[in-house]
N, C-alpha and C positions, 0 to 999 in steps of 0.2 A: 381517542383512547390510546394510552401509552402502550407502545410495543415492548415486549420483553427483550432484555439484552441477551448476549451470547451465553453468559453463565446461567441465566434463568432457563434458557432453552435446553442447555446441556443437562441441567439438574432435572428438568421435566422428563427428558429422554431417559434419564437414569432410573426412572420409575418403571420402565419397561424392561423386562428381564431377557437377557440373551439365553435362548434355549439350550445352548451348549455349555457355557461356563457358569450360568446362573447369576452372573453379575449384571449390573445395569448396562444399557447399550453404550453409554459414554465410557464407563470404566472398562468395558470389554474392548474398547478401541474400534467400535464398529461405526461410529459417526464420522464420516469423511466429507470434507469440503462443505462444511456448514456455511450457508449463505443467508444473511439477513438483509432484507431491503424493505422499504416502506410497504407495509401490509402483507409481506410475503416472507416465507421461510422455507428452506429446503436443504437436503443433504443427501449424500450417497451412502447407502447401506451396503458396504462391501464385504462379501462373505466368501468362503471357499466354494469352488465350482460345484462340488458334489453335495452341497447343503442348501442350494438355492431354494428348492421346494420347501425346506424346513422353515425358511425365513419369510415366505410369502405372507402368512398371517401377522408376523412381526412388522413387516413394512406397512400393512394396512392399519394396524393398531397405532403405529407411530404417526402416520399421516392424520388419522382421526384426532389423536391427542394434540398435535401441533395446530391443527385447524381450529381447535377449541380454545387456544390461548387468547388472552385479551389482545385486541389490536391486529390479529392475524386474519386476513381475508382469504388467503390462498396458501396451502401447504403442499409440498411435493417431496416425496421420498422415492428415490430411484434405487431399486435393488439391482446390484451388479455383482459379478463373480470375479474373484481373484484367480490368478493362475495357480498360486500356491496358497495353502491355508496360513493365516496369520498365527503368530505365537500367542496362545491363550494364557491369560493370567489365571491364577487360582481363584476359586469362587470367592466373590465379594472382596478381592484383594487387588492392590495396584502395584505395579512395578515402581520402585524408587527411580528418581531421575538418573542416578548413577547407574543402576542396572539397565535402564532403558538405553542409556548412551552406549553401554557395552555391547548391546545387540545391534547397534547401527553401524553401517560401514563407515570407514574413515572418510572425512571430507576431502574431496579432490582439491588439488592446488590450482587456482585460477591461472591460466597461461595465455589468454588471448583477450582481445577487445574487438568490437565491431570494426570492419575494414574502413580505413580512411577516417578514423576518429582519434583525435589526439588525447582527449581526456574524457573520463566518465565520472560524473558526480551523481550520487544517489541522495534523494531527499526522503527521509523516513520518519516514522513516529511509532510509538508503541501502541497507539490507539487511534481510532477515528474521531472526527469531530474537532480536531485542533487546527484545522485550516492548512493541512499539509499540502494539498493540491494547489491551493491559492498561493502558498509560499513558493512551491516548485515553479509554477508558471511565472510568478513575479520575479523570481531569481533568474530564470531563463531570459526574460525580457531585459532585466537589468544587465546581465552579462552581454546580451546583444548590444545594449546601449554603450558598452565599453569598446565596441568595435569588433567583437568576436563573432564568428560563425557558430550558431547555436542550434541544437536540436532538442526537442522535448519528447521523451518516451513516456507515455501514460501506461505504467506497468501495474496499475491497480486493476487487476483482471476482473475482480468481482464488483467493482464500483467505479468504472471509468468516468472521468469528468472532463477531460480535455476537449472533446467535441462540443460540449455545452459552453465551456468557458471561452473557447476561441471561435465559436459559431461555424465550425467546419462539419459538414455532413457528407461530403463526397469521399468515398473510400479511396485508398491508395491505388494508383495505376500500377501496372506491372511492366518492367523494362527487361533488358537482357538477363538471361539466366533466371527468369522468374523472380527477380528482385523487386521488392515493393518500392515505388517512388513516392515518398511521403508528401502529403499535402503541405502547403505553406500558409501560415497565418501570422500577421504582424511581424514578418521577417523570420519566423521560426520554422524549422522543419519539424513536423509533428506526426507521430504515429500512435495509435491507440486501438485496443480491442473494441472500443466503443464505435469505431468506424465500421466494424464488421458485423455487429449484432444490433437488433432493435433496442431502443432506449429502455423499454419496459421488460426486456427479457432477462430473467434471472439466470445468472451464470452458475449453474449447478454442475460443477466440474470437480473431479477428483484432483488431488494435489499434482500428480504427474501430468494430467491433462493441462492444468493451468500453467505448470512450469514449461511444458512444451510450447504452449502458445506464447509465453513470454520470450522463450529462446528464439522463436521464429520472428517476432517483432524486433528483437534486438539484432539478430545476425542476418536476417533476410530483408532488411531495409537499406536502401541506398542513401545512407546518411551523408556521404561525401564522396569525392573522387580524388584521384592522385593529384590532379591539378588544383583542386579546391577542397582540401580536407576539412572536416568539421572540427572546430577548435574545442568545443565542449558539448557533450551530450548530457543533459540533465534528465535523470530518471526519477519519476514520481512513483515511489514504491507503495504497495498496499500497506495498510496499518498491520501491526503485529509482527511476529517472528516465526513464520511458518515456512512451508515448502517453497513458495515463490521467492521469498527473501533469500533463503538458503541457495536456491538455484542460481540466483543472480550473483550473490557474493562468492560462490564457490566456482563458478564457471567463467566469470568475466573479471578481467583486471580492472578494478575500481580504484580511482585515484583518491577518492575521499567521500565521506558521508556527512550530510547536514541533517541534524536531528531537530524536529519541530515540536514544541510543547507550549501549552498555555501555562500561566503561573500556578494553576490549580494543582493541589497535591495529587489528586487522582491521575491527572495527566503526567505529572512528574514521575510517578511510580512506573508507568509504562515507558516513559522516555528512558529511564534507567535500563529497562529491559532491552530497548532498541540499541542503546550504546553497548550493552553487554554482547549482543549479537554481533555487532560490527567488530568489537575487540576480539571475540573468539574466532572470527573469520579473517583476522588480520587486515581489516579495512581501517584506514586512517580516519579519525574523527576530525573533520574540519571545524566543527563547532556546533553550538546550539543557538537556534533562533527562538525568541520568546514571542509568540503570536497572541493577539488579543490581550496585549499587556494592560491596556486601560481604555476607557471610553471617555471622550471629551464631553463635558457638560455643555450642551448647545447654548445655554444662557450665560453661565459664568466663565466658561472656558477651562474650568478646573478638571483635573483628571479624576475619573471614578474607577477604582480598581475592582472591577466586577469579579475577577477570578483570583484575587489575591495580588500581592505585589512582589516583584523581583524573584519569583520562585525559580524560573529557569536560569536566571543569572547566578543565583546562589548554588543551584545544582551544578552549573559549569565550574564554579569556583571549587566546590567540594570534590568534584571528579577530576579537577585539573585539566579541563578541556577548554578551548577558546569559546568565549561568548561573542557571537557574531553581531548581535543587535536585537532590538525589540521593535515590534510593529503594533500600532494601536488597533483597537476594535473599531474600524472605520466603516460606517454604513456604505460609503461610496465604493470601497474596495469590494464589499460583498455584492453590491448592486452591479458593479462592473463585471464580476465573475458570472453572475446569473444571466446577464444580458449580452455576453460576448463582447464587452467593451472594457478590456483590462486596463485598470487605472495606471499602471506603470507605463504602458505604451501610450496612452492618450493624454496623460498629464505628467510628462517627464520631469517637470520642475516642481511638482507638488511634494508635500511632506512625505507621503508614502513612497513615492518613486525615489526620492533622495535617500530615504532609509534603506531601500533595497539596493540602491547603487552602492552605498557604503558596505552593505552585507556582501554584495558581489565582489567588491574590491578586497574585502577581508578574506573571502573564499580564495580568490586568485593569489593573494599573498601567501596563503597556506600551501598552495600548490607549487609555487615558484621555488 
């Protein structure tokens, strides 16, 4: 049974009225940290401290409603209190994006990077399902293949995948000053929230909690030393343009961003949003990678353009950003990620590895 997507869940939650403003829960800004995973959905219902009792029935109603959605086996709504009351919008009304921006504090200027790390590269996408994590891992391995010391930070707080893709289950050890010593796999230093929680545990965290977790993984990990600094830290960002992305781009000096998209128009729309986020936070766009560009017919060898053709390349041309390269929809690449046998590491002379080597070289050329 097909699981509802984020917009469908938010629309369903909007049928439940906020007892204070009269607007739907989504429009009232009360749905925080919405998490969708296979068979599960959950969010934080964050309300003023003096109104917690008022929202008890709302929490129960929201949980019952979510549990009744197709494909959902478990729903969890956590009722939590704010220190201060949120600004309420008028009944059944929404703030415009411009008005909302005026109410937000100005973005801080990034002024630091993790200790003993020369460069930080983020790999992002506007949506999930485009193979962003596979591209981030493959890029990290390709950079290592160029002779660089490389680390991989799995910053996808709500859907960590590095432990599965690399076959690492041992959490980081702790060294001096409580710094985390990252596990190593295939020559990469790796850290992920996935090392610290059960694989089937839903990360139902508010934005500030997720941002704090990311900050700890970023700054309290011993990525390098003065004698052996890390040349490149590749950060696999969560999909979207929310709190976690803003925390990273606003607090860390980032040398550049790689945006991943499939050729499909639905993915390209969200890729544009990711590029806009990086531009607004003054992060250099290193380029776009088109993933799942085609599927090779196993009989004839001809290319089958499952998701359309050259969409990301055309987007790069239109936005005047570099096109880093394309990667086919290769079953071996998918299989390698699922079985902790990354193709770029195990078949360095294969077509996929060579493509990522060229992408890595293009990325480094943008940084030099």
